C-alpha positions as CSV (number, residue, x, y, z in Angstrom):
1,M,0.0,0.0,0.0
2,L,2.8,2.4,0.9
3,K,4.5,1.6,-2.4
4,N,1.3,2.4,-4.4
5,T,0.8,5.6,-2.4
6,A,4.4,6.7,-3.2
7,V,3.9,6.0,-6.9
8,R,0.7,8.0,-6.9
9,L,2.4,10.9,-5.2
10,V,5.3,10.9,-7.7
11,I,2.8,10.9,-10.6
12,F,0.9,13.7,-8.9
13,F,3.9,15.9,-8.5
14,I,5.1,15.2,-12.1
15,V,1.7,16.3,-13.4
16,I,1.8,19.5,-11.3
17,A,5.4,20.2,-12.4
18,S,4.4,19.6,-16.0
19,H,1.6,22.1,-15.8
20,Q,4.1,24.7,-14.4
21,V,6.5,24.0,-17.2
22,Y,3.7,24.4,-19.8
23,A,2.7,27.7,-18.2
24,D,6.2,29.1,-18.1
25,S,7.3,27.9,-21.6
26,K,3.9,28.3,-23.4
27,L,4.3,24.7,-24.5
28,S,1.5,22.8,-26.2
29,I,0.9,19.2,-27.3
30,Y,-1.0,18.7,-30.5
31,G,-1.7,16.2,-33.3
32,T,-3.8,14.8,-36.1
33,I,-5.3,11.4,-36.6
34,H,-6.3,10.9,-40.3
35,L,-7.6,7.5,-41.4
36,S,-9.3,6.5,-44.6
37,T,-10.8,3.4,-46.3
38,D,-9.8,3.4,-50.0
39,I,-11.3,1.4,-52.7
40,I,-9.0,1.2,-55.8
41,Q,-10.1,-0.2,-59.2
42,T,-7.5,-0.8,-61.9
43,E,-7.2,-3.0,-65.0
44,S,-5.6,-5.6,-62.7
45,G,-8.5,-5.8,-60.2
46,R,-9.9,-4.1,-57.1
47,D,-8.3,-3.5,-53.7
48,V,-9.7,-2.2,-50.4
49,L,-7.1,-0.5,-48.2
50,V,-7.1,1.2,-44.8
51,S,-4.6,4.1,-44.7
52,S,-3.1,6.4,-42.1
53,N,-2.5,9.7,-43.9
54,A,0.2,11.8,-42.3
55,S,-1.2,11.1,-38.8
56,R,1.1,12.9,-36.4
57,F,1.8,14.4,-33.1
58,G,4.1,17.0,-31.8
59,I,5.0,19.6,-29.2
60,K,5.6,23.2,-29.8
61,G,6.3,26.3,-27.8
62,S,7.4,29.9,-27.8
63,D,9.1,32.3,-25.4
64,E,8.9,36.1,-25.6
65,L,12.4,37.2,-24.6
66,S,11.7,40.9,-25.1
67,P,9.0,43.0,-26.9
68,T,11.0,42.6,-30.1
69,L,12.5,39.1,-29.7
70,K,10.7,35.8,-29.6
71,V,11.9,32.1,-29.8
72,L,9.7,29.6,-31.5
73,W,10.2,25.8,-31.8
74,K,8.5,22.7,-32.9
75,L,9.2,18.9,-32.8
76,E,6.7,17.0,-34.9
77,S,6.6,13.3,-35.8
78,E,4.5,11.2,-38.1
79,I,3.0,7.9,-36.9
80,D,1.0,5.1,-38.6
81,A,-2.4,5.1,-36.9
82,S,-3.5,2.1,-38.9
83,G,-0.8,-0.1,-37.1
84,E,0.8,-1.2,-40.3
85,D,4.2,-0.1,-39.1
86,A,3.6,-1.0,-35.5
87,N,7.1,-2.7,-35.3
88,N,8.9,0.3,-36.6
89,T,10.7,1.9,-33.7
90,Q,11.6,5.0,-35.5
91,L,9.1,8.0,-35.8
92,K,9.2,9.7,-39.2
93,P,10.4,13.3,-38.8
94,R,8.2,16.1,-40.0
95,N,8.9,19.8,-39.4
96,R,11.3,20.1,-36.5
97,F,13.0,23.5,-35.9
98,I,14.0,26.4,-33.7
99,A,13.4,29.9,-34.9
100,I,14.2,33.5,-33.8
101,A,11.5,36.0,-34.7
102,T,12.1,39.8,-34.8
103,P,10.2,42.7,-36.4
104,F,12.6,42.4,-39.3
105,G,11.9,38.7,-40.0
106,M,12.4,35.2,-38.7
107,L,15.5,33.0,-38.9
108,L,14.7,29.2,-38.7
109,G,17.0,26.2,-38.5
110,G,16.2,22.5,-38.7
111,H,14.0,20.3,-40.9
112,H,11.3,22.1,-42.7
113,D,9.1,22.2,-45.8
114,T,10.7,24.1,-48.7
115,P,9.1,27.4,-49.9
116,L,8.3,25.6,-53.2
117,K,6.3,22.9,-51.3
118,T,4.5,25.4,-49.1
119,L,3.5,27.4,-52.2
120,G,2.0,24.3,-53.9
121,S,-0.1,23.5,-50.8
122,K,-2.1,26.7,-51.4
123,V,-4.0,25.1,-54.2
124,E,-4.4,21.6,-52.6
125,L,-8.0,20.7,-51.4
126,F,-7.4,16.9,-50.8
127,E,-4.1,16.9,-49.0
128,N,-2.8,13.5,-48.0
129,S,-5.8,11.7,-49.6
130,I,-5.9,9.5,-52.7
131,A,-6.4,12.7,-54.7
132,D,-3.3,14.5,-53.5
133,R,-1.8,16.8,-56.2
134,R,1.6,15.3,-55.6
135,T,0.7,12.3,-57.7
136,I,1.1,14.7,-60.7
137,I,2.7,17.9,-59.4
138,G,6.4,17.9,-58.8
139,S,6.6,14.2,-59.9
140,S,8.4,12.2,-62.5
141,A,6.4,10.1,-65.0
142,F,8.1,7.1,-63.5
143,S,8.7,6.1,-59.9
144,T,12.4,5.3,-60.8
145,A,14.8,6.6,-63.3
146,P,16.6,4.4,-65.8
147,D,19.7,4.3,-63.5
148,S,17.5,2.9,-60.7
149,S,17.4,6.2,-58.9
150,N,14.3,6.7,-56.7
151,L,12.5,9.6,-58.3
152,G,8.7,9.8,-57.8
153,N,7.9,13.2,-56.3
154,V,11.2,15.2,-56.3
155,F,10.0,18.7,-55.7
156,D,7.8,18.6,-52.6
157,I,10.2,17.8,-49.8
158,R,11.2,18.7,-46.3
159,A,14.7,19.9,-46.4
160,K,17.2,18.6,-43.8
161,N,20.0,20.6,-42.3
162,A,18.2,23.8,-43.4
163,L,18.3,27.5,-42.7
164,M,15.3,29.5,-43.7
165,I,14.6,33.3,-43.7
166,V,11.0,34.4,-43.6
167,M,10.6,38.1,-44.2
168,P,7.7,40.0,-42.5
169,S,4.7,40.7,-44.7
170,I,5.1,44.2,-46.2
171,A,2.1,45.6,-48.2
172,G,0.8,42.0,-48.4
173,V,4.1,40.5,-49.8
174,E,5.8,37.7,-47.9
175,I,9.2,36.3,-49.0
176,R,10.9,33.1,-48.0
177,Y,14.4,31.7,-48.7
178,L,15.7,28.3,-47.7
179,R,19.1,26.8,-48.1
180,S,19.8,23.2,-47.1
181,T,23.5,22.3,-46.7
182,G,22.8,18.7,-47.5
183,Q,20.0,16.2,-47.4
184,D,22.5,13.4,-46.5
185,S,25.5,15.3,-45.4
186,V,28.7,13.1,-45.1
187,N,31.8,14.6,-43.4
188,G,30.5,18.1,-44.1
189,S,30.2,17.5,-47.9
190,D,27.5,19.3,-49.8
191,F,25.4,16.3,-50.9
192,N,21.8,16.6,-52.2
193,S,21.7,20.3,-51.3
194,V,18.5,22.3,-51.9
195,E,18.0,26.0,-52.5
196,S,14.4,27.3,-52.5
197,F,12.8,30.7,-52.8
198,S,9.2,32.0,-52.9
199,G,7.3,35.3,-52.9
200,V,3.5,35.7,-52.3
201,Y,1.2,38.6,-52.5
202,K,-2.1,38.3,-50.6
203,N,-5.0,40.6,-49.8
204,K,-8.6,40.0,-48.7
205,F,-9.8,38.8,-52.1
206,F,-6.9,37.1,-54.0
207,Y,-3.3,35.9,-53.9
208,V,-0.6,35.3,-56.4
209,G,2.8,33.7,-55.9
210,G,5.9,32.2,-57.5
211,A,8.7,29.9,-56.3
212,Y,12.0,28.6,-57.6
213,E,13.9,25.6,-56.3
214,D,17.3,24.1,-57.4
215,Q,18.6,20.6,-56.5
216,P,22.1,20.6,-58.1
217,Q,23.0,17.1,-57.2
218,K,20.0,15.8,-59.1
219,D,20.6,18.3,-61.9
220,S,17.0,19.4,-61.5
221,S,15.2,22.7,-60.9
222,A,11.6,23.8,-60.7
223,Q,9.5,27.0,-61.2
224,R,6.0,27.1,-59.7
225,F,3.3,29.8,-60.0
226,V,0.0,29.9,-58.2
227,G,-2.9,32.2,-57.7
228,G,-6.4,32.2,-56.4
229,I,-9.5,34.2,-55.5
230,E,-12.0,34.0,-52.7
231,Y,-15.5,35.5,-53.1
232,K,-18.0,34.8,-50.3
233,Q,-18.3,31.0,-50.1
234,L,-16.4,30.3,-53.3
235,Q,-12.7,29.6,-53.6
236,L,-10.8,29.2,-57.0
237,N,-7.0,28.3,-57.4
238,F,-4.6,27.6,-60.2
239,L,-1.1,26.2,-60.5
240,Y,1.5,26.0,-63.2
241,E,5.0,24.6,-62.9
242,I,8.1,24.0,-65.2
243,I,10.7,21.4,-64.3
244,D,14.1,21.2,-65.9
245,S,16.1,18.0,-65.3
246,T,18.7,15.7,-66.8
247,Y,16.2,12.9,-66.0
248,Q,14.0,13.0,-69.1
249,A,11.0,11.6,-67.3
250,L,11.1,14.5,-64.9
251,E,11.6,17.3,-67.4
252,R,8.2,18.7,-68.3
253,S,5.5,21.2,-67.4
254,A,2.4,20.7,-65.3
255,K,-0.8,22.7,-64.5
256,G,-3.9,22.4,-62.5
257,V,-7.0,24.1,-61.0
258,S,-9.0,23.6,-57.9
259,A,-12.3,24.9,-56.6
260,A,-14.3,24.8,-53.3
261,Y,-17.8,26.0,-52.3
262,T,-18.8,26.2,-48.7
263,A,-22.4,25.7,-47.6
264,G,-22.7,25.7,-43.9
265,K,-20.6,22.9,-42.5
266,N,-20.3,21.2,-45.9
267,V,-17.6,21.9,-48.4
268,V,-17.9,20.7,-52.0
269,K,-14.5,20.4,-53.7
270,A,-13.0,19.6,-57.1
271,Q,-9.6,19.7,-58.7
272,A,-7.8,18.6,-61.9
273,F,-4.1,18.4,-62.6
274,Q,-2.1,17.5,-65.7
275,A,1.5,16.7,-66.2
276,G,2.6,17.4,-69.8
277,N,4.7,15.1,-72.0
278,F,8.3,14.8,-70.9
279,Y,11.3,15.6,-73.2
280,K,10.3,14.7,-76.8
281,N,7.9,11.9,-75.9
282,K,4.4,12.8,-77.1
283,T,2.6,10.0,-75.3
284,S,3.9,10.5,-71.7
285,S,1.3,12.8,-70.0
286,G,-0.7,12.1,-66.9
287,N,-4.1,13.4,-65.7
288,L,-5.6,13.4,-62.2
289,Y,-9.2,14.4,-61.5
290,A,-11.0,14.5,-58.1
291,F,-14.3,15.4,-56.6
292,G,-15.3,15.3,-53.0
293,I,-17.4,16.5,-50.1
294,T,-16.1,17.4,-46.6
295,R,-18.3,17.7,-43.5
296,Q,-16.7,19.9,-41.0
297,S,-18.5,18.6,-37.9
298,S,-16.5,20.8,-35.5
299,N,-13.2,22.7,-35.4
300,K,-11.5,19.4,-34.6
301,L,-13.4,16.8,-36.6
302,S,-14.0,16.5,-40.3
303,I,-15.4,13.6,-42.4
304,Y,-15.0,13.3,-46.1
305,T,-15.7,11.3,-49.3
306,V,-13.5,11.8,-52.4
307,A,-13.6,10.1,-55.8
308,T,-10.5,10.3,-58.1
309,F,-9.4,9.2,-61.5
310,L,-5.8,8.9,-62.7
311,K,-5.1,8.4,-66.4
312,N,-1.6,7.6,-67.7
313,D,-0.7,8.0,-71.3
314,S,0.9,5.0,-72.9
315,D,4.4,6.0,-71.9
316,A,3.7,7.3,-68.4
317,Q,3.6,5.5,-65.1
318,F,2.3,8.0,-62.4
319,S,1.2,6.1,-59.3
320,L,-2.1,6.8,-57.5
321,M,-1.8,8.3,-54.0
322,G,0.9,10.8,-54.1
323,G,2.1,12.9,-51.2
324,E,1.9,11.5,-47.7
325,H,-1.1,9.2,-48.2
326,G,-0.4,6.0,-46.2
327,E,-0.8,3.6,-49.1
328,H,0.9,4.1,-52.4
329,Y,-0.7,2.1,-55.2
330,N,1.8,1.6,-58.0
331,L,0.4,1.3,-61.6
332,G,1.8,-0.3,-64.7
333,L,2.9,1.6,-67.8
334,G,-0.1,3.4,-69.4
335,E,-2.5,2.0,-66.7
336,T,-5.5,4.0,-65.4
337,A,-7.0,3.8,-61.9
338,Y,-10.3,4.8,-60.2
339,G,-10.4,5.5,-56.4
340,L,-13.1,6.1,-53.8
341,S,-12.1,7.1,-50.3
342,F,-14.0,7.6,-47.0
343,G,-11.9,9.5,-44.5
344,I,-12.0,10.9,-41.0
345,N,-9.6,13.6,-39.7
346,Y,-9.4,14.6,-36.0
347,N,-7.2,17.3,-34.7
348,F,-6.3,17.6,-31.0
């Protein structure tokens, strides 16, 4: 009995101390559980999958050191809420950083989305679902290059070993610049480095933006342009990108549009993206179409249904479920796929 009482007292004091730390450091614990049931139909047959889609948790905080100086930090990890990777002892890193914020801008260091990726997310209405834009946008026509390199989506990454400057919004314009000293740094060598830049103008009714990213070790670079308008319950977005690369299956242009209409707690969404033919191949394009409805039951809970269609030209092999959807369904050359997904997303 004394042992149990002692354990309870220790737990009690840990809880009290934790509350005090939270109060002093302005620390918060947060996360997202995003699960879906996906029905995939291809020429090869039908599959039913349960997916954990970028489910995650993290801790973040801030300290105001003076009226003009603040420290911000975040440690976020992805987990597989479906249990498929239950034996995996390593949490997948997401944005993890420490930043110093001043009236003149913010300097951030750590592991973070590139400005090019952040810009692309502005047009995304089905993020981390089977209809995610990253199936087409920023992606190669093949999942691997002829030299067995792992390509897939090259231009929507979180950069390791990164420093990023975020300038304060001036007259509606925000500028970001990120430099990664190496995705897989060895003995200080500059391997798989990334340099990314974006500028966005935003007001109450519309936004426009552009971004450029260079990945010299992959001999690839990308330019991305976005824009959108909001009028009452209606939202419209567009995207256009150009990729230059020594990998022929990656060198091409892509474009897309998305639209959403809000009626009470329901949001009706649709989007379409197309990757053009690569290099001199006239039968290597890919098209992704999606339509869905989201029910925002509360600020924390949303339930959705989305239908998608992916069409590969005869010399393309885009794979359904791009981005951070839990299940990646690889397709054959020139194969098409239909998908229907029912998902639930809870934020805490």
